[in-house]
C-alpha positions in Angstrom: 11.4 80.0 -16.5 11.7 77.2 -13.3 10.1 73.8 -14.2 7.0 73.4 -14.2 5.8 76.9 -14.2 2.4 77.9 -16.7 4.1 79.5 -19.7 1.3 83.0 -20.4 1.1 85.0 -23.6 4.6 86.0 -25.7 6.2 82.4 -23.2 6.4 84.8 -20.1 5.4 83.0 -16.9 1.9 83.3 -16.4 0.4 85.7 -13.7 -0.3 84.6 -10.2 -3.6 86.1 -8.4 -3.2 88.5 -6.5 0.1 90.0 -8.4 -1.3 93.1 -8.5 -0.9 95.5 -5.4 -4.5 97.0 -4.1 -3.5 100.3 -5.5 -2.9 98.6 -9.2 -6.8 97.0 -9.7 -8.2 100.0 -8.2 -6.7 102.5 -11.4 -7.7 99.1 -13.3 -10.5 99.4 -12.2 -11.6 103.3 -12.9 -10.3 102.6 -16.4 -12.2 99.8 -17.4 -15.4 101.4 -16.0 -14.5 104.5 -17.8 -13.3 102.9 -21.1 -17.1 101.3 -20.5 -19.0 104.2 -19.3 -17.3 105.9 -22.8 -18.7 103.2 -24.9 -22.8 103.2 -23.9 -22.7 107.1 -23.2 -22.7 110.4 -25.0 -24.5 110.9 -28.7 -21.9 108.8 -30.7 -22.3 105.7 -27.4 -24.2 102.5 -27.7 -27.4 104.0 -25.7 -27.5 106.5 -29.0 -27.1 104.1 -31.5 -30.3 101.5 -30.0 -32.8 104.5 -29.1 -31.6 106.1 -32.8 -32.6 102.0 -34.1 -36.5 103.4 -32.8 -36.9 104.8 -36.1 -38.8 108.2 -34.1 -40.8 106.7 -31.1 -40.9 107.6 -27.6 -37.6 106.7 -26.2 -35.5 108.7 -29.4 -34.7 111.4 -27.2 -31.4 113.2 -25.7 -30.5 110.4 -23.5 -30.5 111.2 -19.7 -29.6 109.2 -16.6 -32.8 107.5 -15.1 -30.6 105.6 -12.0 -28.8 107.9 -10.3 -29.9 110.7 -8.3 -29.8 112.8 -5.0 -33.5 112.7 -3.2 -34.8 115.9 -4.7 -38.3 117.1 -3.8 -39.1 117.4 -7.3 -39.7 115.0 -9.9 -37.3 115.9 -12.8 -39.7 116.2 -16.2 -37.8 113.4 -18.5 -38.4 110.4 -15.1 -41.7 111.8 -14.9 -42.1 110.6 -18.4 -40.5 107.2 -17.7 -42.1 106.7 -15.0 -45.4 107.4 -16.2 -44.3 105.6 -19.8 -43.6 102.4 -17.4 -46.6 102.9 -15.0 -49.8 104.0 -17.7 -52.2 103.7 -14.8 -51.7 104.4 -11.2 -49.5 102.1 -9.8 -51.6 100.9 -6.5 -52.9 97.3 -7.7 -56.4 97.7 -9.6 -57.0 101.0 -9.8 -56.8 102.3 -13.6 -56.1 106.2 -12.8 -54.8 107.4 -15.8 -51.0 108.4 -14.6 -51.4 111.7 -16.8 -53.0 113.0 -13.3 -51.6 111.2 -10.7 -48.2 111.9 -8.2 -44.9 110.6 -8.6 -44.2 109.0 -5.0 -41.1 107.4 -4.0 -41.0 104.0 -2.9 -38.4 104.7 -0.2 -39.3 107.6 1.2 -36.4 110.8 0.5 -36.5 111.1 4.5 -34.8 107.6 5.1 -32.3 108.3 1.9 -34.4 107.0 -1.2 -33.1 108.6 -4.4 -34.8 110.5 -7.3 -34.5 107.4 -9.4 -36.9 105.3 -11.9 -36.1 102.3 -10.1 -37.3 104.3 -6.8 -40.7 106.0 -9.0 -44.6 105.3 -9.4 -47.0 107.3 -9.9 -50.1 107.5 -7.7 -53.4 109.1 -7.8 -54.1 111.2 -5.4 -56.2 108.8 -2.9 -53.5 105.9 -3.1 -50.7 108.1 -3.1 -51.7 111.2 -0.1 -54.6 108.4 1.6 -53.4 105.1 1.3 -49.8 105.9 1.6 -49.4 108.5 4.0 -52.0 108.5 6.2 -53.2 104.9 6.0 -49.7 103.8 6.1 -50.0 100.9 3.1 -46.7 100.1 2.3 -45.9 99.6 -1.8 -43.5 97.3 -3.5 -41.9 97.6 -7.1 -40.7 94.2 -8.9 -38.1 94.0 -11.4 -41.4 93.5 -13.8 -42.8 96.9 -12.9 -45.7 95.2 -11.1 -46.8 96.8 -8.3 -47.3 95.1 -4.3 -49.0 96.8 -1.9 -49.3 95.7 1.5 -51.2 96.8 4.9 -50.2 98.6 7.8 -50.8 95.2 9.5 -49.5 92.8 7.0 -52.8 91.9 7.5 -54.1 92.7 3.1 -52.0 92.3 0.5 -52.7 93.2 -3.7 -50.9 92.6 -6.9 -51.1 94.0 -9.6 -51.3 90.4 -11.5 -48.8 91.9 -14.9 -46.5 94.0 -16.0 -47.7 97.7 -16.8 -49.2 97.9 -20.1 -49.5 94.4 -20.6 -53.2 94.0 -18.8 -54.3 90.2 -20.0 -57.1 90.2 -22.7 -60.6 90.7 -21.8 -62.7 87.9 -22.3 -65.5 88.5 -25.3 -68.7 87.4 -24.6 
């Protein structure tokens, strides 16, 4: 071993950064991703075990992907259930129509490549979906905490939902 070369495990010289070929790095990346997917997915995977620990709560059903999918005209039932579970009411700020009577709206339209996946879907009542969004041109933004922001076509008016869905502040006692 040359003088000054650090010893790695087993006494061999430590590998230098970039010593793997691009093809080897790609194979290693794919192998690691495959192992991660195997660990998390399937009936014996970590995700299934976590759902089972919920002891019969709504999320203990068959695992279906929520974050991938090509744009489709119809919303699969499992994505509709997930979107309406996340938003029990119309996702347009200040609307209290129950999500069970709402349409499921693609935030990024299918025509612009928006996927049919949970992060791109929200329930909207017929008025807010067909009139406010599609006729008048309002836009809706879904934030990572589940809150939404509606912006008028001219950008002059903005409406915010102020708490995550299903976590409305308690009403004040009179």
